[in-house]
N, C-alpha and C positions, 0 to 999 in steps of 0.2 A: 824948718816946717816949724808952723806952731799950731797946737790945738788947742781950742775951747774946751777946759776939763766938762762943762755942762753938758756938749754934743758930745765929745769921747764916753762919758756913761752912758747919755738916751741910746744912741748906736751902736755900745757893743750890746744892752740888754734886748735893743730891736732885734737884731740880728738873734740873739740866742733865744729870745721866745718864740721867732718867727721859725727857728730852724728847728721846733718840735713838732712842727707840723699836726695840729690839736685838733682834733674832733669831741665837741660835746653835745650832748643829749641829755634828754628830761625823762628818766627812770618813774617818775610818778609825780604826781600833786596828789597831797593828801590833808587830808582831815581826820586827825584823831580827836579824842575824847576822852577826858582825864578818868580814871587813869591808863595812860598808854607805854607801852614800849615794844620798840624794835631791833631786830638784830639785823646789821650788815656782814656779808662775811669781807675777807682777805679777796681782792681782785687785781688784774694786772691793770688798773687804770689810777686816776684820782678821784675820789669822791668830793661832790661838793652838795652842800644843805642852806637853804634861804628859809628861814621862819618869818613868813608872811605875817603873821598874828600868834598871839599866844608864847609860849617859852618851853624851853625843855632844858635837856643834858645833852652832853656828847662826850662817851665813856669809851676811851681807847679799851681792847683788848689786852694787849700784849704789855700794857703800861700802869693799866688800870687808874689812868691818870683819867679826868674829868674836867668838863668847862660849860659853864653855865651860860646860856643863849638866850638872850633876848628878844621880844619881836621886832623885825627889823636889821637883824644881823643874819651874819653869812658865815660859815665855815667852809675849808677847804680840808681832805686828807690827801695830801698828795703822792703817797705812797700806797694808796688803797686801802690803807691797815681797816682792821675787823675792826667795828666798835658797832654801840647801842646809843639809841637814841629814844628818848623819853620824858616826861614831866614828872617821873616818879623813880625813883634811883628801885624803890623795895619793887616795883612794878615786876612782875615775868613778862619776858620779852619773847616778841614773834620771830620767825623769821619772814624777813622782807619780802623775799623773792615768795615763797608761800602765799602768801598773802596777796602780792601780781597777779600772780597764776591762777588764785582763787574769786579774781573781783572780776566782775562784769560790767566795771562802769572805768572809764579813765580817770577817776578821782578815787583812790585807796582812802578807805573807810575803816576806820578801826579803834576799839576802845571802852570804856566802860560808861558812856554818856554823859559825863561831866562835861567842863569850861573845855572848849576846842583851842585845836592848835594848828593852824595851816600849814601846809613849806611844801617847798620845791625839790625835791632829790635829784640828784643827776651824776653825770661823770663824764670826766674828758679823758678820751684816750692820747696818749704822746704815742706817734706813730714814727719819730725818729729823739728817742729819747738817751742812746746809746751815746756815752763821749758829751753830754750835753751839762754843762755846767750847774745851769739854775734849780736841776731836781734836784740834786744831791744836797744843794744849801738850804732846803727848804725844810722847816721843821716838820715833824708827823703831823700836827694840825694848825693853821693859818686860820687865825680867829680875826675876820673883820669886823669892829664893834660899833655901834651907834657913832660914838665921837670920833670914828674913823670918816665915816659915811657923812656927818654934818659936814665934813670938808669936800666931800666928792659928790656934788651934785649929780654929775652923768654917771657913777655908780647907780646911786642909789633908783635913778630913773630906768637905766637897764635894768636891776632887780624886778621894782615893778612890771616892767613889760615882759621880761622872763615871766613871772608868774600869773599873767595874763596870759598868757599863748602856752602857757601850760593846762590852765584852768579849762581855759575858752578855746581848744585845737581846733582851726580851720584850716580853709586850702593855704598850703606853703608853710604851716606853721612849723614843720620839721625843720625846713630851710633857713627862716626867720631865729629858730631857737640852736642852731650851729652858730651860726654868727654872732649873736647876740653871749652865747656860752666864752665864746672864743676872746671877745672884749670884755667879759665880766674877768674872767680868766687872770686875762692881764691887768686890770686894774687892781685886783685882790693881790696880785705878786706886787706890785708898785706901791700898793697901801702898805703892805707889809713892810717891804725894805724902808720904808720912811721911816718907820718905828724901832729898826735895829740902832744902834751904837753907833756915832759916827765914829770911836775907836775899834771897830771890829776889825778883827784878821781876817785870815781866808780871802777867797773869792770877791765877796762884798766886800770886804775891804779893801783888794787892790783896785776895785773900780773907783773910789773913791781915794785915791792917792792919784797923782795927777801924771807922772811918768809914768807907772803900772798900766794908766787906765789908758793912757794914748799908745801903749807900746800892744795893747789889747787891741785897741781901735784897729791897730794898722794889720793884724794879724787876722782880724775878720776881715776888715775889706779888701785886703791885696791878701789873700792866701796862696797867691798863685809866684809870687814874689820868694828868690830865693835869699828869705832871712838868712840871717846868722846873727847868732847872740852880740858879734860885734854893732855889725848893721842897726839890728834893734835898738841897741845901747845909744849909737851914735843920734837915730833919729828922735830919741827923746831926751837928746842932753846930758846923757851919762857916759861914765866910763863902762868897760866892759863888765869887770869882776863885781861891783858894789849894784849892777841894776843887774846881775843875774843872782847875786844874793838875794836881792830887794823880791824882785819876781820871784825867787822860788817859794822866798819865805811868805809871801803873803797872798800867792795863787794855789800854791800848795805840790807844785811840781816846776821841773827847769822850762824855760822860755820855750825849748825846740820839741820836749814833748806836750807842753800844749800843743802847739801850732801843728805836730801831726796830729792830735786827736782830735782838734776844732777843721783839716782836712778830711778828714775820715769822717765826721758827723757830714759836713758838706755832701762827697761822695756818695754818701748812703741815701741823703735825698734825690740826687742826682740820678741815683740808679733804680732805684723806684718809680722819680717819674716816668724814666721807658724813654725819655726825647733823644739822649745824645751817648753818642758811641763811648765805649770804654774809653778809649784811646783820647777823645775829646775831653773826659771828666777827668782822666789822668792829668791835663796839662790846666785843665781848669782850677785846681788844685795845687797845682806845683810843681810837679811831676814829670822830668825829660821825657822818660819813657812809659811803657806800660807796662813794662816788666816789673820797674821797681815798684809803680803805683800798686800793682797787684800784689808784691811780697810782703809789702806795707800794710795794705789793705787785708790780705789774711794773716797778717801778727794781733790784727785789731778784731778782729771777726769769727776769727776761725773758717771762713770761706772765703774761695774766691771771688772777684765782683760780680761774674757771670752767674757763681754758684749763688748769692745772695739774689741777684737779680730777678732768677731763675725764681726762687723759693719767694719772694714777695710777689710775685708774679700769681704762682700757682695760688695762694693764698688767696688771695684777689677774687681769685676765679672761682 
């Protein structure tokens, strides 16, 4: 079997990003005047900020690391870290939630009356991030700079569209923003990946390795197959022991551990969708019996598939 390296990387990334089942929304469209500073608390989401005009700083609370943001740039905080946005690091910060609650306009206004900074602040919620390799890979802050945007006309256009919908909300804006933010997240992750060193290890390094990326592609495309280490190794043209060692070294866990984690990730998505019976889900993700699938699921999620499904549906209701 022959794999095209570029296709394998693209397919695995697509699978991993799609399985997150993320939902994006705008928290506020802001017009801040100098000096200004707002504080956002830690949340179970990924924040994003697009600086439409003006410039400022993003300071992470727990690390005290500071990133300078120019007009037209965006940042994503994949782990929902508490942070401060400001144009002056000496300015006293105000809780952004309090500003939103007290605002009677869809445009959030704050500051001392000086030069203006306008931005879109929003968040991504990941429905299916347990066991997904991409989130743990991302740093505390992803900065999509002007030089990256200059090579990506589509992302620049999407950001302008997002700012327009947030500033002038109309019928259907919520749906449009949801689609735009999803594409923006994928584009931003792709832009970040392109900046990473070619010799980097870990899961990203595994994607760039011809044989290991081919093995990952097999796992992702055919999770129902009765994979063994020997069979995976044979499919990508390696012997068993070198393959197992190389996979574990790059990915950070043995091949069958990764396979199980990916199967559980897919199973959780099917359970939340609620359209399949549990025994059919078990077969879809490679288990011969519902009992063996249930035991594996409980080891990963600490609840049975039925309990997981019921909990999700209760939360949705």
